[in-house]
Each structure stands twice: as C-alpha cells, then as structure tokens.
NUNU-385443 format. One line per field, with one value per residue (C-alpha): residue in three letters; z, y, x. Coordinates in steps of 0.001 Angstrom, whole numbers, always signed. Layout:
<nodes>
resn = (ALA,...)
c3 = (Z,...)
c2 = (Y,...)
c1 = (X,...)
</nodes>
This chain:
<nodes>
resn = (MET,ALA,VAL,ILE,VAL,ASN,SER,VAL,GLN,PRO,PHE,ASP,ASP,GLN,ARG,PRO,GLY,THR,SER,GLY,LEU,ARG,LYS,SER,THR,ARG,ARG,PHE,MET,GLU,PRO,GLY,TYR,LEU,GLU,ALA,PHE,LEU,GLN,ALA,ILE,PHE,GLU,ALA,ASP,PRO,PRO,GLY,ASP,ASP,ALA,SER,LEU,ILE,VAL,GLY,GLY,ASP,GLY,ARG,PHE,PHE,GLY,ARG,GLU,ALA,ALA,GLU,THR,VAL,ILE,ARG,MET,ALA,ALA,ALA,ALA,GLY,TYR,GLY,ARG,VAL,ARG,VAL,GLY,ARG,GLY,ALA,LEU,LEU,SER,THR,PRO,ALA,ALA,SER,HIS,LEU,VAL,ARG,THR,THR,GLY,ALA,GLN,GLY,ALA,ILE,ILE,LEU,SER,ALA,SER,HIS,ASN,PRO,GLY,GLY,PRO,ASP,GLY,ASP,PHE,GLY,VAL,LYS,TYR,ASN,THR,ARG,SER,GLY,GLY,PRO,ALA,PRO,GLU,SER,LEU,THR,GLU,GLU,ILE,PHE,ALA,ARG,SER,ARG,GLY,ILE,SER,ALA,TRP,ARG,ILE,GLU,THR,GLN,GLY,THR,LEU,ASP,LEU,ASP,ARG,PRO,GLY,GLU,THR,ARG,ILE,GLY,GLN,THR,VAL,VAL,GLU,VAL,ILE,ASP,PRO,VAL,VAL,ALA,HIS,ALA,ASP,LEU,LEU,GLU,SER,LEU,PHE,ASP,PHE,ASP,ALA,ILE,ARG,ALA,LEU,LEU,ALA,GLY,GLY,PHE,ARG,MET,ARG,PHE,ASP,ALA,MET,HIS,ALA,VAL,THR,GLY,PRO,TYR,ALA,VAL,ASP,LEU,PHE,GLU,ARG,ARG,LEU,GLY,ALA,PRO,PRO,GLY,THR,VAL,ILE,ASN,ALA,VAL,PRO,ARG,PRO,ASP,PHE,GLY,GLY,GLY,HIS,PRO,ASP,PRO,HIS,PRO,ASP,HIS,ALA,PRO,GLU,LEU,MET,ALA,ALA,MET,SER,GLY,PRO,ASP,SER,CYS,ASP,PHE,GLY,ALA,ALA,SER,ASP,GLY,ASP,GLY,ASP,ARG,ASN,MET,ILE,VAL,GLY,PRO,ASP,GLY,PHE,VAL,VAL,SER,PRO,GLY,ASP,SER,LEU,ALA,ILE,LEU,THR,ALA,LEU,ALA,ASP,ARG,VAL,PRO,GLY,TYR,ALA,THR,GLY,VAL,ARG,GLY,VAL,ALA,ARG,SER,LEU,PRO,THR,SER,ARG,ALA,ALA,ASP,ARG,VAL,ALA,ALA,ALA,LEU,GLY,VAL,PRO,CYS,HIS,VAL,THR,PRO,THR,GLY,TRP,LYS,TRP,PHE,THR,SER,LEU,MET,ASP,ASP,GLY,ARG,ILE,THR,LEU,CYS,GLY,GLU,GLU,SER,PHE,GLY,THR,GLY,SER,ASP,HIS,VAL,ARG,GLU,LYS,ASP,GLY,LEU,TRP,ALA,VAL,LEU,PHE,TRP,LEU,ASN,LEU,LEU,ALA,VAL,GLU,GLY,VAL,GLY,VAL,ARG,GLU,LEU,VAL,THR,ARG,HIS,TRP,ARG,GLN,TYR,GLY,ARG,ASP,ALA,PHE,ARG,ARG,GLU,ASP,TYR,GLU,ALA,LEU,ASP,SER,ALA,VAL,ALA,ALA,THR,PHE,MET,ALA,ASP,LEU,GLN,ALA,ARG,VAL,ALA,SER,ALA,VAL,GLY,THR,ASP,LEU,GLY,GLY,PHE,GLN,VAL,LYS,ALA,ALA,ARG,ASP,PHE,ALA,TYR,VAL,ASP,PRO,VAL,ASP,GLY,ALA,ARG,ALA,GLN,GLY,GLN,GLY,ILE,GLU,LEU,THR,LEU,SER,PRO,ASP,ALA,ARG,ILE,THR,TYR,ARG,LEU,SER,GLY,THR,GLY,SER,SER,GLY,ALA,THR,LEU,ARG,VAL,TYR,LEU,GLU,ARG,PHE,ILE,ALA,PRO,ASP,GLY,GLU,VAL,GLU,GLY,ASP,LEU,LEU,PRO,LEU,LEU,GLU,PRO,LEU,SER,ALA,ALA,SER,ARG,THR,PHE,ALA,GLU,VAL,GLU,ALA,ARG,LEU,GLY,ARG,THR,ALA,PRO,SER,VAL,VAL,THR)
c3 = (-28232,-27096,-22952,-20985,-17335,-15069,-11747,-8176,-4805,-2496,-130,+3389,+3147,+714,+2905,+1942,+3935,+4500,+1082,-1043,-577,+363,+739,+391,-3236,-3469,-2240,-4833,-7171,-5886,-8931,-8606,-5932,-7864,-10420,-7755,-6028,-9792,-10503,-7162,-7642,-11249,-9873,-7312,-9620,-13103,-16015,-17406,-21381,-23023,-19694,-19689,-16607,-15664,-14903,-13984,-10757,-9121,-10902,-8501,-9051,-10642,-11537,-15279,-15349,-12842,-15303,-18131,-16352,-14891,-18919,-20215,-17397,-17698,-21729,-20588,-17814,-20647,-20366,-23790,-23087,-20932,-20563,-19108,-18403,-20874,-18899,-16521,-14477,-13212,-10178,-7998,-7830,-11332,-11979,-9555,-11808,-15295,-13638,-13374,-16760,-18784,-17139,-16741,-14091,-12001,-11866,-10498,-8998,-8698,-5748,-1805,-1363,+1021,+1660,+280,-3119,-5167,-4919,-974,-292,-966,-3567,-3563,-5352,-5229,-7106,-6798,-8365,-10744,-8614,-8711,-5369,-3241,-2832,-46,+2632,+1436,-1897,-393,+1753,-1007,-2950,+342,+251,-3957,-2924,-256,-2935,-5756,-7699,-11142,-12830,-16545,-18371,-22795,-24442,-28050,-29112,-27972,-25703,-25508,-22317,-23927,-27267,-26812,-28901,-29415,-30166,-29123,-26600,-27723,-28129,-25768,-26946,-24729,-24624,-23780,-22513,-21450,-17577,-16741,-18871,-17639,-13844,-14863,-16736,-13762,-11167,-13309,-13074,-9774,-9197,-10053,-11800,-12905,-9518,-8539,-11916,-10784,-6953,-8476,-10782,-8141,-6521,-4632,-4659,-4061,-4036,-4724,-3993,-5929,-4394,-7181,-7065,-9671,-8946,-10909,-14165,-13191,-11204,-13755,-16212,-13636,-11576,-14139,-17361,-16737,-13692,-14594,-12010,-12925,-13990,-11246,-9017,-8912,-7351,-7752,-10710,-12514,-11115,-10405,-9488,-6160,-5489,-5975,-2557,-614,+1171,-742,+2597,+2479,+6008,+7012,+7800,+4682,+2614,+3080,+281,+560,+4263,+3349,+842,+3245,+6052,+6750,+5135,+1742,+2223,-213,+718,+387,+110,-820,-798,-2123,-1961,-4357,-5713,-5474,-3131,-12,+950,+2804,+3515,+4524,+5303,+5824,+8816,+8381,+9777,+8751,+8196,+10978,+8311,+11076,+10387,+7099,+6738,+9177,+7065,+3786,+4856,+6430,+3444,+762,-593,-1711,-4103,-7617,-7998,-4169,-4331,-3033,+99,+1551,+2239,+4758,+5756,+6866,+8883,+10422,+13611,+14678,+13215,+14701,+15695,+14137,+11307,+13880,+15139,+11726,+10519,+13799,+12939,+9061,+10239,+8237,+9494,+10597,+9798,+11973,+10118,+10276,+8459,+5523,+2237,+1310,+3878,+2422,-702,-273,+1871,-1642,-3632,-1619,-1691,+2609,+1981,-122,+2100,+3797,+5198,+7356,+9912,+7649,+5284,+3182,+1837,-852,-2110,-3798,-7468,-7069,-4775,-3517,-1522,-3716,-3074,-5567,-5490,-1564,-2657,-5473,-2888,-710,-3210,-4510,-972,-12,-3354,-2772,+1165,+618,+3484,+4314,+5686,+9293,+9011,+7298,+9942,+13363,+12194,+11980,+15663,+16832,+15526,+16223,+18817,+17886,+18523,+19330,+17562,+17103,+15861,+17826,+15136,+17238,+14411,+13271,+16043,+16107,+14604,+17051,+20221,+18610,+18100,+21825,+22694,+21301,+22111,+25521,+25511,+23945,+27140,+29298,+27272,+29954,+32905,+31693,+32495,+35677,+35625,+36498,+34159,+35455,+35736,+32923,+33848,+31591,+30552,+28369,+26818,+22909,+20976,+18002,+15640,+12458,+10364,+7272,+6944,+3480,+2554,+6364,+6121,+9326,+10800,+14133,+16316,+14532,+17313,+21305,+21721,+25280,+25483,+28646,+30729,+30434,+26926,+25729,+23195,+23178,+20211,+19694,+16323,+14496,+11409,+7675,+5420,+6381,+4408,+7347,+11110,+12849,+13580,+16683,+15985,+19072,+18869,+20898,+20805,+23210,+22458,+23123,+23413,+20758,+23869,+24886,+24346,+20681,+19049,+19260,+20081,+21791,+21846,+25551,+26773,+24401,+27001,+29797,+27233,+25995,+29460,+30000,+26831,+27450,+30986,+30601,+27919,+29714,+26345,+28272,+29930,+27200,+23847,+25411,+23804,+26311,+23401,+19768,+16787,+14862,+15979,+13461)
c2 = (-37679,-41009,-40235,-43311,-43350,-45433,-46655,-46110,-46331,-43176,-43252,-42055,-40693,-37786,-34751,-32088,-31085,-27408,-28241,-30770,-34786,-36419,-40418,-43144,-43827,-47478,-45589,-43756,-46367,-48189,-48177,-45319,-43579,-41042,-40525,-40133,-37493,-35634,-35684,-34346,-31455,-31460,-31175,-28826,-26021,-27142,-25662,-22195,-21608,-22105,-22508,-23637,-25712,-26638,-29576,-30664,-32119,-33127,-35414,-38403,-41996,-41838,-38835,-39456,-41550,-39098,-36788,-38558,-39254,-35400,-34453,-37039,-36260,-32837,-33243,-35127,-32276,-29989,-27831,-26224,-26265,-27900,-26826,-29418,-29406,-31187,-34702,-33688,-31438,-28163,-26775,-25559,-21855,-22036,-23503,-20785,-17968,-19679,-19647,-15816,-15252,-17562,-16609,-20077,-21718,-23537,-25882,-29622,-29776,-33613,-33642,-34681,-31411,-32388,-36226,-39319,-40494,-43913,-46819,-47029,-43310,-40716,-39056,-36068,-33903,-30172,-28098,-24187,-21777,-18592,-16699,-19345,-19960,-23055,-23796,-21945,-24106,-23823,-24994,-28301,-28713,-29068,-31086,-33132,-33422,-34307,-37217,-38888,-38927,-39824,-42744,-42344,-40739,-39638,-39791,-38852,-41936,-40250,-39334,-39832,-37817,-37822,-35396,-35117,-33691,-29824,-28797,-29012,-31943,-32825,-35559,-35195,-31843,-30171,-28688,-30367,-28386,-29442,-26494,-25485,-26035,-23419,-20420,-18568,-19025,-18241,-15175,-13775,-14649,-12425,-9568,-9239,-9554,-7667,-10753,-8272,-7607,-11328,-12551,-10006,-11705,-15035,-14182,-12904,-15967,-16706,-19630,-21405,-24786,-25162,-28796,-29848,-33088,-34825,-32602,-30776,-27556,-29059,-28373,-24524,-24137,-25158,-22828,-19828,-20474,-22215,-20880,-17035,-16197,-18080,-20437,-23457,-26072,-28763,-25713,-27165,-31044,-33800,-31756,-34338,-35120,-39029,-40506,-41821,-38580,-40393,-42848,-39430,-37363,-34287,-32185,-28986,-29849,-30326,-34240,-34594,-32665,-34747,-33866,-29770,-29820,-31420,-28819,-25911,-27701,-27525,-25571,-25456,-24406,-22758,-19495,-19954,-23541,-23273,-26502,-27050,-29672,-31862,-28944,-26444,-24470,-24607,-23291,-23889,-21231,-22637,-20379,-21700,-23944,-25514,-22059,-22992,-19586,-20069,-19544,-17342,-15327,-15443,-13955,-11184,-10147,-9968,-8090,-5577,-5195,-5698,-2319,-3294,-5385,-4257,-6016,-4385,-1335,+548,-1249,-3882,-2996,-5923,-9002,-12265,-15360,-18768,-18528,-21341,-18901,-17262,-13496,-11997,-10330,-8677,-6849,-5657,-4858,-2565,-969,+40,+982,-1679,-4533,-8337,-10250,-13507,-16653,-20355,-22484,-23221,-20311,-20167,-18051,-15626,-15602,-12914,-10697,-10643,-10466,-7435,-5595,-5717,-7596,-8225,-10946,-13782,-16933,-20770,-21884,-25027,-23337,-21689,-17894,-16327,-13002,-11418,-12344,-15912,-17482,-19808,-20168,-20161,-21210,-20653,-16974,-17135,-18143,-15647,-12911,-13876,-13772,-10271,-9448,-10346,-8738,-5167,-5876,-6748,-9823,-13084,-15262,-15526,-11730,-10720,-12656,-11528,-7733,-8695,-10053,-7074,-4595,-6914,-9362,-13094,-15779,-19122,-21448,-25067,-27726,-31208,-33221,-36493,-38566,-42012,-41024,-42956,-40009,-40608,-40136,-37195,-35819,-36393,-35150,-31587,-31680,-31805,-29120,-26838,-27434,-26340,-22929,-20825,-22226,-22199,-18470,-18098,-21989,-22393,-24403,-25083,-21343,-20249,-18712,-18761,-15116,-15643,-19000,-19039,-21354,-19827,-18827,-16445,-14470,-13467,-9667,-9309,-12162,-12989,-16761,-18510,-20907,-22652,-24705,-24208,-23892,-23664,-20813,-20092,-16572,-17256,-15086,-14579,-13884,-17569,-19577,-22753,-23731,-27209,-28050,-31182,-31284,-31107,-32335,-35910,-39125,-41207,-41013,-38107,-35458,-33403,-30247,-28307,-25080,-23843,-19758,-17964,-14228,-12962,-8746,-7375,-6346,-10128,-13125,-13009,-15037,-18812,-22106,-21375,-24265,-25163,-22114,-24103,-27293,-26592,-24999,-28212,-30021,-27718,-28431,-31750,-31610,-28658,-31152,-34189,-35989,-38810,-40023,-38865,-40328,-42323,-40770,-39623,-37530,-35986,-38329,-35485,-32173,-29455)
c1 = (-43798,-42601,-43393,-43695,-45635,-44257,-46217,-44544,-45218,-44180,-41268,-41640,-37752,-37774,-38197,-35081,-33035,-31134,-28996,-31678,-32535,-29071,-29045,-26651,-26047,-27668,-30818,-31000,-30667,-33365,-36023,-38037,-36417,-34755,-37559,-40357,-38624,-37927,-41338,-42456,-40220,-41498,-45279,-44597,-42980,-44433,-42446,-44248,-44188,-40938,-38986,-35490,-33876,-30085,-28463,-25275,-23509,-20116,-19008,-19779,-20740,-24193,-24313,-24281,-27076,-29358,-28521,-29906,-32997,-33478,-33199,-35848,-38059,-37985,-38652,-41751,-42641,-43053,-39448,-38435,-35160,-32350,-29093,-26342,-22470,-20522,-20064,-22926,-20446,-21530,-20320,-22772,-22356,-21870,-25145,-26549,-24901,-26381,-29811,-29481,-28131,-29989,-33617,-33607,-36769,-34519,-31639,-31253,-27814,-26647,-24578,-24213,-22114,-18864,-20029,-18282,-19031,-18730,-21454,-20994,-21136,-23805,-25617,-28272,-30518,-31011,-33331,-32604,-35036,-35454,-33420,-30438,-30948,-31612,-35733,-37193,-38552,-42139,-41426,-39609,-42204,-44395,-42006,-42332,-46221,-46116,-43900,-45605,-48543,-46539,-48169,-46632,-43716,-42945,-40087,-39315,-37672,-37440,-33844,-30537,-27976,-23878,-23386,-19879,-20336,-20928,-23671,-27883,-30341,-33849,-35316,-38648,-39942,-37191,-33705,-30961,-27841,-24329,-22844,-19216,-19376,-16663,-16443,-19111,-18928,-14632,-15563,-17979,-14861,-12559,-14958,-14617,-10806,-7950,-6425,-3610,-2410,-3043,-798,+1938,+2215,+2326,+4889,+7061,+7874,+4704,+3625,+355,-1611,-5092,-6508,-9694,-9808,-10897,-13951,-15656,-13747,-10555,-11278,-12626,-9338,-6729,-8815,-8329,-4575,-3208,-4081,-5715,-3415,-248,+576,+2609,+986,+771,-302,-3890,-3855,-6323,-7675,-9149,-13035,-13557,-16635,-15189,-13252,-10190,-11053,-10910,-13218,-14366,-14426,-12128,-10973,-7018,-8056,-9162,-6241,-3427,-1037,-2625,-1186,+2105,+2758,+1994,+4873,+8274,+10790,+9977,+5907,+3821,+2560,-986,-3060,-6604,-9128,-12788,-15310,-17339,-19635,-17306,-19263,-16834,-13556,-10862,-8284,-4388,-1463,+2516,+3537,-667,-2415,-5592,-8090,-11444,-14498,-16070,-12725,-12426,-15860,-15309,-11922,-13599,-16132,-13453,-11374,-13921,-13261,-9713,-11581,-12963,-15882,-16651,-15246,-18086,-18237,-21030,-24387,-24894,-23427,-25193,-24227,-25923,-26950,-23588,-21346,-18709,-19538,-16436,-18393,-20753,-17837,-16687,-20338,-20733,-17569,-18754,-22115,-23901,-26399,-25317,-28656,-28068,-30212,-30665,-28561,-29066,-27848,-31271,-32247,-29477,-31252,-34159,-31677,-29424,-32233,-33741,-30467,-29826,-26228,-23327,-21436,-22324,-21290,-21296,-19086,-19073,-16314,-19234,-18471,-20372,-21699,-24564,-23018,-24684,-27267,-25135,-21736,-18854,-15488,-13324,-14914,-13188,-10053,-9820,-10866,-7708,-5675,-6253,-6192,-3004,-1523,-3338,-2343,+1292,+1561,+953,-2081,-1286,-180,-3155,-5414,-3256,-3786,-7651,-7457,-5518,-8181,-11350,-10478,-10446,-13356,-11652,-14048,-14800,-17537,-17860,-20373,-22261,-23005,-24954,-27370,-30927,-33193,-35548,-33528,-31900,-35222,-35758,-33304,-33182,-37091,-35955,-33622,-36080,-38133,-35104,-34364,-36727,-35000,-31806,-30810,-29056,-27265,-23779,-22088,-18697,-17323,-19645,-22806,-25530,-26868,-29254,-30936,-33645,-34687,-33667,-36428,-36542,-38760,-37318,-37499,-37886,-40820,-42298,-41098,-41038,-38697,-38797,-36237,-33401,-30954,-30278,-28144,-27091,-24897,-22537,-20245,-17254,-18197,-18855,-21416,-22793,-25080,-26951,-28530,-29484,-27755,-29860,-26801,-26708,-27677,-28255,-29491,-28851,-25906,-26170,-23958,-22319,-20641,-18058,-16762,-14949,-14056,-10906,-10571,-8163,-5382,-5635,-3606,-5175,-2485,-1324,-3452,-6631,-8133,-7208,-9522,-12808,-12011,-13848,-16605,-16604,-17429,-20115,-21872,-21682,-23158,-25815,-26942,-26633,-25260,-23551,-27060,-29492,-27502,-24652,-21514,-18700,-17067,-17906,-16988,-15354,-13995,-13393)
</nodes>
C-alpha cells in the first residue's frame, strides 16, 4: 500500500445539517477541507472486516474530483470494496437501494440536493449508514466532534481510476467497482408499479413532460419513461447532467422550471408534468394549466389510494410527516385507522420508523415523498406513483386532487423563507421565540387566537433518540397553524422558514386560489415573531 498521511488543521464549520454538510463549492475545494470531513466520517464509523462503501453524486461541479478523493481515502481507511456510479453519478434513492441490497456499510453521497451548482454554487457530502438512510444525529454529532480534533487525513495513492469504464480495478488493496448507476433502481421501481397500465395510458394519447433539470435523474428518467414505458423521445427534457445544471437552479419549483411550466400551459398543454431536483430525491407534480400539487396533498393522496398500486396493494401500516408539513395526511390516516407520526424535519427521523415496520409512506413539505422501498425520499418513485394512479383511476391531476379535497377537506398552505440571515441573530431570534411559547396561549393575532403553542421536541419511539428545539408551532382558531424553524440545509448564513396553514372543510370552498386566505395569517406570523424589529425584514425572500 502507498498510503500518505497529510497534516491538517481542524475546521470549525463542519457540523452536518439535516442532510449532510453543505457549503460553497469553493469552501469544499480549499486544501484539506473535504479531506478533513471525510477522515472524520471514516473515524466516526470505521469500516469493519471486508466492508464495502457506495459512492456517487448528482454530477455537480467538483463531484468527479471529490469522488476520487472519497475512493482513495476509503481505501486508506480499510474498505475492502467501493462501488461507484459510472461517471461518479448516483441518485440519492439509488444509493440507498444499493446499500440495502449489497450489504454495504454505508454510502457517501456527493450532492447539495436542490442548491445551485457550479464553481460559485454549493457542494455537499452526506453519509448514509447500513440501513440505507441518513446518518442519525448521534453519528453526525460524533463526526462533527471528530472534525474538530482532526490532525491528519490518509489517502491511498496506488492505482489508477477510470470512473467512466464499468468493471473492477484496485486502489491499493481495495476493489473499486464502477457500476451502472441506473439499472438497479429502475428495476426496483418497475417492481412496485403497474407498468402495463402506465404504458397503456401513454399509448392512448396521454402526454407528459419530465424536467430532469440537467441533474442526476436525467438518465434514470429516460430509461424509465422513454425506454421502459414507451413515452416519445423528448418526453424527458434537460436530460443530460451538467456540472452547473445548465445554469439553472435544480429545485423542483415552478419558478425554476420555465420550460416544463410552459409545456403545462395553454391550449396544447400536456396532461402531466413533473420535475426532480439535483440528487433525485424531491419531486414536483403538475397538471394542465400549471396546476401544482402541494407536497402535503400529494402525501395524503398517495396514502389514501395506496392500495390501487401493486407494491402497496395491502395498504399502509402507517404514515409520517415532518412537523411543518400540512396536516392533510393526518386526516387520511385517521380515516384508514393507521397511525400518523409527526417528526422533526430531516429524513433520518423516518428511517427508524420504517425499519421497525411502523410506517409505509412518509413525506415533507419541501417536495419530498417516499416509502419503505428505500430509506430516502425518491422523486421518480413519486412520479410513477402518480402516473399509476392516473392510469387506474381514469381522471386527470386536478380532478384527482379536487376529489380528495371534497372528501377530506383542503389545507391552504405556503412557506415563507427569510434567507441570508446572520446566524447569530437568527439563533437569538429563535431563542426569544422559545422563551415566549409558554405565554403565547390566548394571544390574539389579528383575528386569530392562539389555542396551543409548543417548542417541538421529539423522542423516537423506536430507539429513544431525542431532538430538542425542532420548531415553534402555534395552533390557532379558526383552524390554522404557524410554524417557525431555522433551516439546516443552507450553505451559508441562516434561513428562517415560516409555514402557514389554514384548513377548509370538505363542504367549504375548497377549489380555486386560496392564497388570499393566508395573507392575514402571514401578517399574524410577522406580528407575533416581531420579524421586522428583530430581523430587519418586512417581507420574506422567497414564498413557496
């Protein structure tokens, strides 16, 4: 072996957030920065005998170089085998699936998810464990502790890597296998859904568009929709992964998918549109006339109709949502007689519930939906689920959603982000809100009365893991909620997210634009939190 030991000074900003460590690309490219964090991972969870590791990412700038560094450092750490996606590409749900099917010790996923890419964009490193899911908080805290005391990193220099050539080679004593990143995950998805029904739908004149946003899902989507399901060539747009995502923002949001939204508008609109994000774990579902399905509604509808799909024909054992996600799934779960778990934000909190067999489906308001087929959210899985439902129900996107509202009611919902806040100021702001929770009940907020208030804490019912300070939730009358939370997915500064929700009963005016109903609630959220006085902001940076 030709292992080189390199000295390094610890970095003070390597605490992982809800989905790994995300920083600017240039920060990750600083000498020793990536290597120090990887060394901390390998020391916090050292490889066992003959352990294997999965490696890949979303194709963003610096990804190939980082993948080679991961592989060589894994070899120095003692991994017996590393499987890496061809071209260093591998979607997050595909990586989770490979960990589970190959018995790997874990996966290192090189992605900043929906954050912009390129040399002036963001980069990220996430570690998934033996379950296939994100590292639990106990492990990410151990990784952070190791990073603060790191003094050296180790790398294997022997051997040559060609990430574009499938097959095996050796780096030192470690076998490195370059694999097709698509086929295993596509096969898994085909096993869950009625591809014959979807083929018939597409063959009958039903037209769809999928926007891969020049991110990792392009090759997966072409294989699934155009090859396996027979959709016409060109159904998948922006299909080739680019280091800078083609200059776009790889976030499945109408503002970032103009080509898709144009295809879903006007007299010649497609019947169905969808998009995914940088690493393939988020989804946006769009109907004709630009009708965007709320992520909370999507989770509720998939839960209500799960037994229409082959992979979930026996129904669901339970469902889970993050605290800020709308309560739409709660009402479906109650009607089905199954539990609905409310967790902190971050997919890792769903993993133990799935491993213990307590839930089948889960989702977050940030366009993430998934099931126990992997231990990550899965954008293409959600798209196929919707196509399967449209095929067997014989209705369009809007009709399916409206039918659901008329049965269960509707949650008018939106998220307001206050971005690029000073981290210390934001932390003080949240601490002040936490101190005011106990006295909030009974407060009148412009026509709303605070009926309950809490600083959300969570105890995992399976493993006893605890999480404090996960968000401030105000429950209001008439039926509404405001939730405040600091985001853990940004690469710099802090982002305050404020979630607004009002419920309209099934016999009420559930159709149409209900956002005007949220304006008084938005004003109430700013008044209660004293946003202008404490943060110097009169309006959010982004509204979703």
